[in-house]
N, C-alpha and C positions, 0 to 999 in steps of 0.2 A: 504494500500500500504506500510505499515511499515514493516521493516525487523524484523523477530522474533528471531534473533540471540542472543540477550541478554537473552531472556527467555530460549532458548536452552542451553546456557552456564551456566545459573543458575541451570537448571535441571541436567546438566552433573556434576556439583560440588555436588549437593545434592545426586545423585546416588552414586558417589564415597564416599561421607561422610557416607552414611548409609550402606556401605559394598557391594554395587553393581557396582564395577568398570567396570566389563565387559560391562554392558549396557551403562555406561557413556562413555567408550572408543569407543563403536560402534557409538554412536551419534556424538562424537567429530570427529571421522574419516570420517563419512558420511558428516558432515558439511564442513570439510576441502575439501573433494573431490568435493562437489558441488560448493564451491567457486572457486576452481582451475579450474573446468570445465567451469565455467563462463556463462553457457547458461540459468540458471534459477535464476538470481539475481534480486532483487527488485530495484525499481527506485532510492531509497535512496543510493544505493551502485553502481549505474551506469548501472543497467540492465533494462529490460522492463517487467519482470514477476510480477505477483500479489503475495501477501503473500501466498495465497492458492497454487499457482503453485510452489513456492519455497518450501513450506512445504511438498507438495506431492512428490517433487523430493528428499528431504531429507529422507522421509519415504522409498521410493523406494531404495535409496542408502543403507539405514540401512538393508533392507531385503536382498539386493544383497550381502553385506558384511557378514551378518550373515550366509547366505547359503554357501558362500565360506569358512568360518571358520569352519563350521560343517563337511565339506568334508575332 
């Protein structure tokens, strides 16, 4: 039930550091969007979703953002 945001932010920083800022930026924007939406937050940040549900929503948001940016 723990929120994986710390792991996501570490990954974002790593991607930017190794020269893959596009991917770090996609994950950062997706995470921000999911928090703003507020529907898939884990219990430790006031929501009712599981870690898996939160993570799946982040992945879906990354895919949606990437598809928009490709057009």
